[in-house]
VEXTIKE-102069 format. One record per atom (N, C-alpha, C, O, CB): residue number from 0; residue in three letters; x, y, z. Coordinates in pm, 1 decimal, decimal comma, m for minus. Each point is the difference from the previous one (the first is absolute). Glycine has a CB too. Layout:
N
<num->NUM | residuo->ALA | px->X | py->Y | pz->Z> .
...
***
This chain:
67
<num->0 | residuo->MET | px->695,8 | py->m407,7 | pz->1742,7> .
<num->0 | residuo->MET | px->106,8 | py->m68,6 | pz->91,2> .
<num->0 | residuo->MET | px->133,6 | py->m5,3 | pz->m79,6> .
<num->0 | residuo->MET | px->107,0 | py->m4,4 | pz->60,7> .
<num->0 | residuo->MET | px->m286,8 | py->m147,0 | pz->63,7> .
<num->1 | residuo->ASP | px->172,7 | py->152,0 | pz->m284,3> .
<num->1 | residuo->ASP | px->103,3 | py->m28,2 | pz->m59,2> .
<num->1 | residuo->ASP | px->88,5 | py->115,2 | pz->25,6> .
<num->1 | residuo->ASP | px->117,7 | py->m13,8 | pz->33,2> .
<num->1 | residuo->ASP | px->m230,9 | py->m133,7 | pz->m190,2> .
<num->2 | residuo->ARG | px->45,6 | py->279,2 | pz->138,7> .
<num->2 | residuo->ARG | px->75,3 | py->115,1 | pz->17,4> .
<num->2 | residuo->ARG | px->73,6 | py->49,0 | pz->144,2> .
<num->2 | residuo->ARG | px->89,7 | py->82,1 | pz->18,6> .
<num->2 | residuo->ARG | px->m252,0 | py->m36,3 | pz->m203,1> .
<num->3 | residuo->ILE | px->88,6 | py->m128,4 | pz->275,9> .
<num->3 | residuo->ILE | px->69,7 | py->25,9 | pz->140,3> .
<num->3 | residuo->ILE | px->121,0 | py->m109,3 | pz->18,5> .
<num->3 | residuo->ILE | px->93,5 | py->21,7 | pz->77,0> .
<num->3 | residuo->ILE | px->m332,5 | py->70,0 | pz->36,9> .
<num->4 | residuo->PHE | px->229,1 | py->m197,8 | pz->m183,2> .
<num->4 | residuo->PHE | px->111,8 | py->m98,8 | pz->4,8> .
<num->4 | residuo->PHE | px->121,8 | py->45,2 | pz->m126,9> .
<num->4 | residuo->PHE | px->117,3 | py->m37,3 | pz->0,7> .
<num->4 | residuo->PHE | px->m313,4 | py->m174,6 | pz->97,9> .
<num->5 | residuo->ASP | px->149,0 | py->276,7 | pz->m174,6> .
<num->5 | residuo->ASP | px->102,4 | py->76,6 | pz->m78,1> .
<num->5 | residuo->ASP | px->35,5 | py->121,5 | pz->38,3> .
<num->5 | residuo->ASP | px->39,1 | py->89,9 | pz->m74,4> .
<num->5 | residuo->ASP | px->m107,9 | py->m194,6 | pz->m85,5> .
<num->6 | residuo->GLN | px->54,5 | py->109,4 | pz->285,5> .
<num->6 | residuo->GLN | px->57,6 | py->115,9 | pz->82,6> .
<num->6 | residuo->GLN | px->6,7 | py->153,3 | pz->m53,0> .
<num->6 | residuo->GLN | px->81,3 | py->90,9 | pz->16,9> .
<num->6 | residuo->GLN | px->50,5 | py->m282,2 | pz->64,7> .
<num->7 | residuo->VAL | px->m240,9 | py->180,5 | pz->m145,7> .
<num->7 | residuo->VAL | px->m41,7 | py->143,4 | pz->m47,7> .
<num->7 | residuo->VAL | px->m24,0 | py->126,0 | pz->109,8> .
<num->7 | residuo->VAL | px->59,6 | py->107,0 | pz->m12,0> .
<num->7 | residuo->VAL | px->m173,2 | py->m253,1 | pz->m173,8> .
<num->8 | residuo->PRO | px->42,3 | py->125,5 | pz->266,8> .
<num->8 | residuo->PRO | px->m12,4 | py->104,6 | pz->101,2> .
<num->8 | residuo->PRO | px->114,5 | py->6,5 | pz->110,5> .
<num->8 | residuo->PRO | px->21,6 | py->101,1 | pz->66,9> .
<num->8 | residuo->PRO | px->m268,6 | py->m127,1 | pz->m109,5> .
<num->9 | residuo->ARG | px->310,5 | py->m80,7 | pz->53,1> .
<num->9 | residuo->ARG | px->107,5 | py->5,1 | pz->93,5> .
<num->9 | residuo->ARG | px->96,5 | py->m125,7 | pz->m5,6> .
<num->9 | residuo->ARG | px->m45,7 | py->m114,1 | pz->m7,0> .
<num->9 | residuo->ARG | px->m110,2 | py->254,6 | pz->150,2> .
<num->10 | residuo->LYS | px->275,7 | py->m116,8 | pz->m140,0> .
<num->10 | residuo->LYS | px->109,2 | py->m120,2 | pz->m42,9> .
<num->10 | residuo->LYS | px->m19,4 | py->m76,4 | pz->133,8> .
<num->10 | residuo->LYS | px->m29,4 | py->61,2 | pz->102,7> .
<num->10 | residuo->LYS | px->234,1 | py->68,6 | pz->m271,0> .
<num->11 | residuo->PHE | px->m185,4 | py->m284,6 | pz->165,3> .
<num->11 | residuo->PHE | px->m27,1 | py->m80,9 | pz->110,6> .
<num->11 | residuo->PHE | px->151,6 | py->7,6 | pz->72,9> .
<num->11 | residuo->PHE | px->107,0 | py->8,8 | pz->m60,3> .
<num->11 | residuo->PHE | px->m316,7 | py->m175,6 | pz->m59,4> .
<num->12 | residuo->LYS | px->191,6 | py->161,3 | pz->256,9> .
<num->12 | residuo->LYS | px->141,7 | py->m8,5 | pz->67,5> .
<num->12 | residuo->LYS | px->33,7 | py->m157,2 | pz->16,0> .
<num->12 | residuo->LYS | px->90,0 | py->m36,7 | pz->75,6> .
<num->12 | residuo->LYS | px->m122,5 | py->274,1 | pz->66,2> .
<num->13 | residuo->SER | px->m24,9 | py->m304,6 | pz->m197,6> .
<num->13 | residuo->SER | px->29,8 | py->m171,7 | pz->7,3> .
<num->13 | residuo->SER | px->103,4 | py->m23,2 | pz->m104,3> .
<num->13 | residuo->SER | px->17,1 | py->62,2 | pz->m104,8> .
<num->13 | residuo->SER | px->m264,8 | py->m146,4 | pz->170,2> .
<num->14 | residuo->ASP | px->313,7 | py->m17,3 | pz->m17,2> .
<num->14 | residuo->ASP | px->129,8 | py->m28,2 | pz->m52,4> .
<num->14 | residuo->ASP | px->m68,6 | py->m129,0 | pz->m85,5> .
<num->14 | residuo->ASP | px->80,3 | py->m41,7 | pz->m83,5> .
<num->14 | residuo->ASP | px->124,5 | py->139,0 | pz->294,3> .
<num->15 | residuo->LYS | px->m287,2 | py->m144,7 | pz->m210,9> .
<num->15 | residuo->LYS | px->m70,4 | py->m87,0 | pz->m90,7> .
<num->15 | residuo->LYS | px->m94,7 | py->39,4 | pz->m87,7> .
<num->15 | residuo->LYS | px->m104,1 | py->56,1 | pz->34,2> .
<num->15 | residuo->LYS | px->144,7 | py->m180,4 | pz->113,5> .
<num->16 | residuo->LYS | px->0,8 | py->88,1 | pz->m301,6> .
<num->16 | residuo->LYS | px->m86,9 | py->44,2 | pz->m95,1> .
<num->16 | residuo->LYS | px->m140,3 | py->m43,6 | pz->m0,2> .
<num->16 | residuo->LYS | px->m33,4 | py->m116,0 | pz->24,5> .
<num->16 | residuo->LYS | px->224,4 | py->130,7 | pz->m136,4> .
<num->17 | residuo->ASP | px->m293,2 | py->104,8 | pz->76,6> .
<num->17 | residuo->ASP | px->m137,9 | py->m32,1 | pz->14,3> .
<num->17 | residuo->ASP | px->m54,7 | py->m38,0 | pz->135,8> .
<num->17 | residuo->ASP | px->m107,4 | py->m56,4 | pz->20,8> .
<num->17 | residuo->ASP | px->135,6 | py->m7,8 | pz->m242,1> .
<num->18 | residuo->LYS | px->66,8 | py->105,7 | pz->316,4> .
<num->18 | residuo->LYS | px->m77,5 | py->m24,7 | pz->141,7> .
<num->18 | residuo->LYS | px->m7,0 | py->139,8 | pz->84,0> .
<num->18 | residuo->LYS | px->84,0 | py->86,1 | pz->m26,5> .
<num->18 | residuo->LYS | px->10,3 | py->m347,8 | pz->41,7> .
<num->19 | residuo->MET | px->m165,5 | py->279,6 | pz->58,1> .
<num->19 | residuo->MET | px->10,0 | py->94,7 | pz->114,5> .
<num->19 | residuo->MET | px->44,2 | py->m58,3 | pz->114,3> .
<num->19 | residuo->MET | px->m33,9 | py->m111,6 | pz->39,1> .
<num->19 | residuo->MET | px->m130,4 | py->232,3 | pz->m122,3> .
<num->20 | residuo->ASN | px->243,3 | py->m43,0 | pz->139,8> .
<num->20 | residuo->ASN | px->52,9 | py->m1,5 | pz->165,1> .
<num->20 | residuo->ASN | px->m88,4 | py->63,1 | pz->90,1> .
<num->20 | residuo->ASN | px->m82,0 | py->65,5 | pz->m64,3> .
<num->20 | residuo->ASN | px->309,6 | py->m50,7 | pz->0,5> .
<num->21 | residuo->TYR | px->m242,5 | py->m8,3 | pz->164,8> .
<num->21 | residuo->TYR | px->m82,1 | py->63,6 | pz->103,0> .
<num->21 | residuo->TYR | px->m17,7 | py->151,3 | pz->m6,5> .
<num->21 | residuo->TYR | px->m107,7 | py->52,4 | pz->28,5> .
<num->21 | residuo->TYR | px->181,5 | py->m235,6 | pz->105,8> .
<num->22 | residuo->GLU | px->30,5 | py->250,7 | pz->m171,0> .
<num->22 | residuo->GLU | px->m2,0 | py->121,9 | pz->m12,8> .
<num->22 | residuo->GLU | px->m98,8 | py->39,5 | pz->m118,8> .
<num->22 | residuo->GLU | px->m84,9 | py->88,7 | pz->8,8> .
<num->22 | residuo->GLU | px->317,4 | py->m86,3 | pz->97,2> .
<num->23 | residuo->ASP | px->m210,7 | py->m74,9 | pz->m209,4> .
<num->23 | residuo->ASP | px->m49,6 | py->37,3 | pz->m157,4> .
<num->23 | residuo->ASP | px->m172,5 | py->m37,7 | pz->49,7> .
<num->23 | residuo->ASP | px->m90,1 | py->76,5 | pz->m34,4> .
<num->23 | residuo->ASP | px->351,6 | py->m169,9 | pz->m180,0> .
<num->24 | residuo->PHE | px->m288,1 | py->m21,7 | pz->290,7> .
<num->24 | residuo->PHE | px->m137,4 | py->m51,3 | pz->18,0> .
<num->24 | residuo->PHE | px->m69,3 | py->122,0 | pz->83,1> .
<num->24 | residuo->PHE | px->m115,7 | py->33,9 | pz->m24,9> .
<num->24 | residuo->PHE | px->182,0 | py->m310,2 | pz->25,5> .
<num->25 | residuo->VAL | px->8,8 | py->336,8 | pz->95,1> .
<num->25 | residuo->VAL | px->m63,7 | py->109,2 | pz->111,0> .
<num->25 | residuo->VAL | px->m18,3 | py->106,5 | pz->m114,8> .
<num->25 | residuo->VAL | px->m114,3 | py->45,2 | pz->m7,9> .
<num->25 | residuo->VAL | px->248,4 | py->m92,8 | pz->275,6> .
<num->26 | residuo->TRP | px->m46,4 | py->93,4 | pz->m353,5> .
<num->26 | residuo->TRP | px->m21,9 | py->114,0 | pz->m76,9> .
<num->26 | residuo->TRP | px->m132,1 | py->m32,8 | pz->m77,6> .
<num->26 | residuo->TRP | px->m86,3 | py->87,5 | pz->m7,1> .
<num->26 | residuo->TRP | px->343,6 | py->m21,4 | pz->m8,9> .
<num->27 | residuo->PHE | px->m278,5 | py->m197,6 | pz->m46,9> .
<num->27 | residuo->PHE | px->m105,1 | py->6,2 | pz->m69,4> .
<num->27 | residuo->PHE | px->m148,3 | py->m3,3 | pz->78,1> .
<num->27 | residuo->PHE | px->m109,1 | py->43,4 | pz->m37,0> .
<num->27 | residuo->PHE | px->276,5 | py->m142,8 | pz->m130,1> .
<num->28 | residuo->MET | px->m133,7 | py->40,9 | pz->271,3> .
<num->28 | residuo->MET | px->m117,2 | py->m37,9 | pz->87,0> .
<num->28 | residuo->MET | px->m43,7 | py->165,2 | pz->69,5> .
<num->28 | residuo->MET | px->m119,4 | py->28,9 | pz->8,6> .
<num->28 | residuo->MET | px->219,4 | py->m330,1 | pz->56,2> .
<num->29 | residuo->LEU | px->m21,1 | py->374,1 | pz->m30,9> .
<num->29 | residuo->LEU | px->m38,0 | py->147,1 | pz->33,7> .
<num->29 | residuo->LEU | px->m54,2 | py->74,5 | pz->m121,9> .
<num->29 | residuo->LEU | px->m87,4 | py->82,7 | pz->26,2> .
<num->29 | residuo->LEU | px->268,4 | py->m76,3 | pz->150,7> .
<num->30 | residuo->SER | px->m146,6 | py->m19,5 | pz->m303,1> .
<num->30 | residuo->SER | px->m38,3 | py->52,4 | pz->m118,6> .
<num->30 | residuo->SER | px->m128,9 | py->m36,2 | pz->m20,0> .
<num->30 | residuo->SER | px->m84,9 | py->76,5 | pz->m46,0> .
<num->30 | residuo->SER | px->292,8 | py->m75,6 | pz->m38,0> .
<num->31 | residuo->GLU | px->m230,8 | py->m133,0 | pz->121,5> .
<num->31 | residuo->GLU | px->m128,7 | py->m80,1 | pz->m49,8> .
<num->31 | residuo->GLU | px->m104,3 | py->61,7 | pz->113,5> .
<num->31 | residuo->GLU | px->m96,9 | py->69,0 | pz->m31,5> .
<num->31 | residuo->GLU | px->219,6 | py->m324,9 | pz->m76,7> .
<num->32 | residuo->GLU | px->m91,7 | py->224,2 | pz->232,3> .
<num->32 | residuo->GLU | px->m104,6 | py->35,7 | pz->83,1> .
<num->32 | residuo->GLU | px->m51,1 | py->145,8 | pz->53,5> .
<num->32 | residuo->GLU | px->m116,0 | py->24,6 | pz->33,0> .
<num->32 | residuo->GLU | px->194,7 | py->m236,8 | pz->9,9> .
<num->33 | residuo->ASP | px->24,7 | py->298,8 | pz->m41,1> .
<num->33 | residuo->ASP | px->m60,4 | py->145,9 | pz->m31,8> .
<num->33 | residuo->ASP | px->75,5 | py->106,6 | pz->m85,4> .
<num->33 | residuo->ASP | px->109,7 | py->54,7 | pz->11,1> .
<num->33 | residuo->ASP | px->m207,6 | py->m91,9 | pz->204,0> .
<num->34 | residuo->LYS | px->m35,2 | py->47,2 | pz->m331,4> .
<num->34 | residuo->LYS | px->69,2 | py->69,2 | pz->m90,1> .
<num->34 | residuo->LYS | px->m41,3 | py->153,5 | pz->m19,2> .
<num->34 | residuo->LYS | px->m15,0 | py->74,6 | pz->m96,7> .
<num->34 | residuo->LYS | px->45,1 | py->m301,2 | pz->m3,3> .
<num->35 | residuo->THR | px->m40,0 | py->236,4 | pz->225,9> .
<num->35 | residuo->THR | px->1,4 | py->163,6 | pz->39,4> .
<num->35 | residuo->THR | px->131,7 | py->76,4 | pz->16,3> .
<num->35 | residuo->THR | px->m4,4 | py->122,7 | pz->9,7> .
<num->35 | residuo->THR | px->m195,6 | py->m177,5 | pz->112,5> .
<num->36 | residuo->THR | px->298,6 | py->m0,2 | pz->m119,3> .
<num->36 | residuo->THR | px->137,6 | py->52,3 | pz->31,6> .
<num->36 | residuo->THR | px->66,9 | py->42,6 | pz->m169,3> .
<num->36 | residuo->THR | px->m25,0 | py->m56,5 | pz->m106,5> .
<num->36 | residuo->THR | px->59,5 | py->m127,6 | pz->371,6> .
<num->37 | residuo->MET | px->41,8 | py->283,9 | pz->m242,9> .
<num->37 | residuo->MET | px->79,0 | py->41,2 | pz->m117,4> .
<num->37 | residuo->MET | px->83,7 | py->m153,7 | pz->m44,0> .
<num->37 | residuo->MET | px->m5,1 | py->m40,5 | pz->m116,1> .
<num->37 | residuo->MET | px->36,7 | py->337,7 | pz->208,1> .
<num->38 | residuo->ARG | px->24,3 | py->m353,6 | pz->m11,6> .
<num->38 | residuo->ARG | px->91,9 | py->m108,3 | pz->m32,7> .
<num->38 | residuo->ARG | px->m93,2 | py->m92,9 | pz->m55,5> .
<num->38 | residuo->ARG | px->53,5 | py->m75,4 | pz->m81,4> .
<num->38 | residuo->ARG | px->124,9 | py->109,5 | pz->256,9> .
<num->39 | residuo->SER | px->m301,3 | py->m53,3 | pz->m157,6> .
<num->39 | residuo->SER | px->m72,6 | py->m149,1 | pz->m54,9> .
<num->39 | residuo->SER | px->m61,9 | py->71,4 | pz->m134,6> .
<num->39 | residuo->SER | px->m24,4 | py->m63,7 | pz->m102,5> .
<num->39 | residuo->SER | px->m61,1 | py->m93,8 | pz->362,7> .
<num->40 | residuo->ILE | px->65,5 | py->286,4 | pz->m246,6> .
<num->40 | residuo->ILE | px->m46,4 | py->53,7 | pz->m133,6> .
<num->40 | residuo->ILE | px->79,1 | py->m10,9 | pz->m105,0> .
<num->40 | residuo->ILE | px->m38,5 | py->m42,5 | pz->m108,9> .
<num->40 | residuo->ILE | px->m68,5 | py->179,7 | pz->216,5> .
<num->41 | residuo->ASP | px->236,4 | py->m95,1 | pz->m79,1> .
<num->41 | residuo->ASP | px->141,2 | py->0,0 | pz->m115,9> .
<num->41 | residuo->ASP | px->2,4 | py->m135,8 | pz->m18,2> .
<num->41 | residuo->ASP | px->m10,5 | py->m27,7 | pz->m119,5> .
<num->41 | residuo->ASP | px->178,8 | py->223,6 | pz->193,4> .
<num->42 | residuo->TYR | px->m156,5 | py->m311,9 | pz->12,9> .
<num->42 | residuo->TYR | px->7,3 | py->m120,0 | pz->m7,8> .
<num->42 | residuo->TYR | px->m98,5 | py->m50,8 | pz->m122,7> .
<num->42 | residuo->TYR | px->46,1 | py->m37,6 | pz->m107,8> .
<num->42 | residuo->TYR | px->26,3 | py->37,9 | pz->363,4> .
<num->43 | residuo->TRP | px->m177,1 | py->2,3 | pz->m233,8> .
<num->43 | residuo->TRP | px->m102,3 | py->m38,3 | pz->m93,7> .
<num->43 | residuo->TRP | px->m12,6 | py->91,4 | pz->m114,7> .
<num->43 | residuo->TRP | px->m66,1 | py->m48,9 | pz->m91,6> .
<num->43 | residuo->TRP | px->m48,1 | py->m52,1 | pz->272,4> .
<num->44 | residuo->PHE | px->155,3 | py->210,7 | pz->m200,3> .
<num->44 | residuo->PHE | px->m17,4 | py->88,3 | pz->m93,4> .
<num->44 | residuo->PHE | px->120,7 | py->m67,7 | pz->m104,1> .
<num->44 | residuo->PHE | px->m30,7 | py->4,5 | pz->m119,2> .
<num->44 | residuo->PHE | px->m74,7 | py->226,3 | pz->281,9> .
<num->45 | residuo->LYS | px->210,0 | py->m279,4 | pz->m137,3> .
<num->45 | residuo->LYS | px->101,6 | py->m47,5 | pz->m63,2> .
<num->45 | residuo->LYS | px->m30,0 | py->m150,5 | pz->m66,1> .
<num->45 | residuo->LYS | px->54,5 | py->m43,0 | pz->m101,6> .
<num->45 | residuo->LYS | px->86,6 | py->197,6 | pz->264,8> .
<num->46 | residuo->VAL | px->m234,0 | py->m220,1 | pz->m87,6> .
<num->46 | residuo->VAL | px->m33,3 | py->m94,4 | pz->m42,1> .
<num->46 | residuo->VAL | px->m114,8 | py->10,6 | pz->m109,2> .
<num->46 | residuo->VAL | px->m25,8 | py->m94,2 | pz->m74,9> .
<num->46 | residuo->VAL | px->121,1 | py->17,3 | pz->284,6> .
<num->47 | residuo->ILE | px->m154,9 | py->184,9 | pz->m213,0> .
<num->47 | residuo->ILE | px->m137,0 | py->7,4 | pz->m99,8> .
<num->47 | residuo->ILE | px->78,4 | py->75,8 | pz->m135,3> .
<num->47 | residuo->ILE | px->m38,8 | py->m23,5 | pz->m114,4> .
<num->47 | residuo->ILE | px->m197,9 | py->64,5 | pz->330,1> .
<num->48 | residuo->ASP | px->358,4 | py->58,1 | pz->m185,5> .
<num->48 | residuo->ASP | px->70,5 | py->57,0 | pz->m81,7> .
<num->48 | residuo->ASP | px->76,5 | py->m101,6 | pz->m94,6> .
<num->48 | residuo->ASP | px->117,1 | py->m25,8 | pz->27,8> .
<num->48 | residuo->ASP | px->m115,2 | py->212,2 | pz->138,7> .
<num->49 | residuo->LEU | px->m64,6 | py->m248,5 | pz->m282,9> .
<num->49 | residuo->LEU | px->66,2 | py->m86,4 | pz->m78,4> .
<num->49 | residuo->LEU | px->119,3 | py->48,6 | pz->m62,3> .
<num->49 | residuo->LEU | px->107,8 | py->m59,5 | pz->0,1> .
<num->49 | residuo->LEU | px->m307,5 | py->m33,9 | pz->m27,4> .
<num->50 | residuo->ASP | px->173,5 | py->214,6 | pz->m31,0> .
<num->50 | residuo->ASP | px->121,8 | py->48,4 | pz->m110,4> .
<num->50 | residuo->ASP | px->77,2 | py->100,4 | pz->100,8> .
<num->50 | residuo->ASP | px->73,3 | py->81,7 | pz->m55,6> .
<num->50 | residuo->ASP | px->m216,0 | py->m87,7 | pz->m211,9> .
<num->51 | residuo->ASP | px->136,4 | py->9,7 | pz->391,3> .
<num->51 | residuo->ASP | px->62,4 | py->74,6 | pz->67,2> .
<num->51 | residuo->ASP | px->42,6 | py->137,1 | pz->m29,8> .
<num->51 | residuo->ASP | px->108,1 | py->53,6 | pz->24,3> .
<num->51 | residuo->ASP | px->m71,7 | py->m250,0 | pz->28,6> .
<num->52 | residuo->ASN | px->m141,1 | py->243,4 | pz->m110,1> .
<num->52 | residuo->ASN | px->m20,2 | py->155,9 | pz->m40,3> .
<num->52 | residuo->ASN | px->m64,2 | py->101,9 | pz->105,7> .
<num->52 | residuo->ASN | px->m45,0 | py->108,8 | pz->m35,9> .
<num->52 | residuo->ASN | px->12,4 | py->m204,8 | pz->m196,0> .
<num->53 | residuo->GLN | px->32,0 | py->56,4 | pz->352,8> .
<num->53 | residuo->GLN | px->m72,3 | py->59,2 | pz->116,0> .
<num->53 | residuo->GLN | px->m123,7 | py->51,1 | pz->m38,8> .
<num->53 | residuo->GLN | px->m44,8 | py->90,8 | pz->70,1> .
<num->53 | residuo->GLN | px->242,3 | py->m36,1 | pz->34,4> .
<num->54 | residuo->ILE | px->m279,1 | py->m101,5 | pz->m223,7> .
<num->54 | residuo->ILE | px->m145,2 | py->20,0 | pz->11,3> .
<num->54 | residuo->ILE | px->m86,2 | py->m122,6 | pz->m0,4> .
<num->54 | residuo->ILE | px->57,7 | py->m99,1 | pz->m44,8> .
<num->54 | residuo->ILE | px->m15,3 | py->305,3 | pz->m61,8> .
<num->55 | residuo->ILE | px->m153,0 | py->m222,2 | pz->141,3> .
<num->55 | residuo->ILE | px->m95,7 | py->m113,8 | pz->12,4> .
<num->55 | residuo->ILE | px->m86,6 | py->27,7 | pz->m124,1> .
<num->55 | residuo->ILE | px->m73,5 | py->98,5 | pz->5,9> .
<num->55 | residuo->ILE | px->72,2 | py->m130,4 | pz->265,1> .
<num->56 | residuo->THR | px->1,0 | py->m35,5 | pz->m371,6> .
<num->56 | residuo->THR | px->m74,6 | py->31,1 | pz->m146,7> .
<num->56 | residuo->THR | px->m107,2 | py->m106,6 | pz->45,9> .
<num->56 | residuo->THR | px->m1,6 | py->m81,9 | pz->91,9> .
<num->56 | residuo->THR | px->207,2 | py->152,1 | pz->m311,8> .
<num->57 | residuo->PRO | px->m294,3 | py->m36,9 | pz->120,1> .
<num->57 | residuo->PRO | px->m128,7 | py->m84,1 | pz->m32,5> .
<num->57 | residuo->PRO | px->22,1 | py->m141,4 | pz->m13,3> .
<num->57 | residuo->PRO | px->m62,9 | py->m82,4 | pz->66,5> .
<num->57 | residuo->PRO | px->m23,9 | py->266,7 | pz->m181,5> .
<num->58 | residuo->HIS | px->199,8 | py->m222,5 | pz->6,6> .
<num->58 | residuo->HIS | px->61,5 | py->m143,6 | pz->m16,9> .
<num->58 | residuo->HIS | px->42,0 | py->m47,6 | pz->136,9> .
<num->58 | residuo->HIS | px->m64,5 | py->m98,6 | pz->35,6> .
<num->58 | residuo->HIS | px->154,0 | py->143,5 | pz->m274,1> .
<num->59 | residuo->GLU | px->m16,8 | py->m10,6 | pz->308,6> .
<num->59 | residuo->GLU | px->28,7 | py->m41,1 | pz->118,9> .
<num->59 | residuo->GLU | px->m117,5 | py->m53,3 | pz->91,1> .
<num->59 | residuo->GLU | px->m8,0 | py->m114,7 | pz->44,0> .
<num->59 | residuo->GLU | px->190,3 | py->270,1 | pz->m79,9> .
<num->60 | residuo->MET | px->m284,4 | py->m38,6 | pz->59,6> .
<num->60 | residuo->MET | px->m105,9 | py->m29,4 | pz->63,0> .
<num->60 | residuo->MET | px->m67,1 | py->m101,0 | pz->m50,9> .
<num->60 | residuo->MET | px->m34,8 | py->m85,2 | pz->81,8> .
<num->60 | residuo->MET | px->32,2 | py->280,2 | pz->m18,4> .
<num->61 | residuo->ASP | px->m33,9 | py->m216,3 | pz->m202,9> .
<num->61 | residuo->ASP | px->m89,1 | py->m90,7 | pz->m71,8> .
<num->61 | residuo->ASP | px->113,6 | py->m164,9 | pz->18,5> .
<num->61 | residuo->ASP | px->m40,9 | py->m115,7 | pz->10,6> .
<num->61 | residuo->ASP | px->m106,0 | py->356,3 | pz->m225,3> .
<num->62 | residuo->TYR | px->254,4 | py->m204,1 | pz->213,1> .
<num->62 | residuo->TYR | px->94,9 | py->m131,2 | pz->28,4> .
<num->62 | residuo->TYR | px->m43,0 | py->m78,1 | pz->157,1> .
<num->62 | residuo->TYR | px->m49,8 | py->m109,8 | pz->25,0> .
<num->62 | residuo->TYR | px->277,3 | py->249,7 | pz->m174,9> .
<num->63 | residuo->PHE | px->m190,8 | py->m47,7 | pz->220,6> .
<num->63 | residuo->PHE | px->m37,4 | py->m67,7 | pz->138,1> .
<num->63 | residuo->PHE | px->m147,8 | py->0,4 | pz->21,6> .
<num->63 | residuo->PHE | px->m36,6 | py->m84,7 | pz->81,4> .
<num->63 | residuo->PHE | px->251,9 | py->159,8 | pz->22,3> .
<num->64 | residuo->TYR | px->m313,9 | py->2,0 | pz->m158,3> .
<num->64 | residuo->TYR | px->m129,5 | py->m32,2 | pz->11,2> .
<num->64 | residuo->TYR | px->m31,8 | py->m134,0 | pz->m42,1> .
<num->64 | residuo->TYR | px->m76,8 | py->m68,3 | pz->67,9> .
<num->64 | residuo->TYR | px->35,6 | py->290,3 | pz->m91,8> .
<num->65 | residuo->GLU | px->100,1 | py->m271,6 | pz->m95,9> .
<num->65 | residuo->GLU | px->m53,5 | py->m100,4 | pz->m53,0> .
<num->65 | residuo->GLU | px->56,3 | py->m123,6 | pz->94,2> .
<num->65 | residuo->GLU | px->m52,9 | py->m109,9 | pz->m16,1> .
<num->65 | residuo->GLU | px->29,0 | py->231,4 | pz->m230,5> .
<num->66 | residuo->GLU | px->118,6 | py->m108,8 | pz->334,3> .
<num->66 | residuo->GLU | px->71,5 | py->m107,6 | pz->63,7> .
<num->66 | residuo->GLU | px->m89,0 | py->m37,0 | pz->101,7> .
<num->66 | residuo->GLU | px->28,8 | py->m91,7 | pz->76,9> .
<num->66 | residuo->GLU | px->199,0 | py->163,1 | pz->m126,1> .
***
């Protein structure tokens, strides 16, 4: 959740710090509910790619597996 609210996969449109507006929430829900779309895959890839190097490493997989 921290990475989502750090706005890693997508910058929030909300004008309130650390708050999602309706559009942000819809993006999140669409990405969460249907993980078969390229938009959703891209969203979650950005969440998991901790060092933003466009590669999911074993370290990153371990990190999220531990969660």
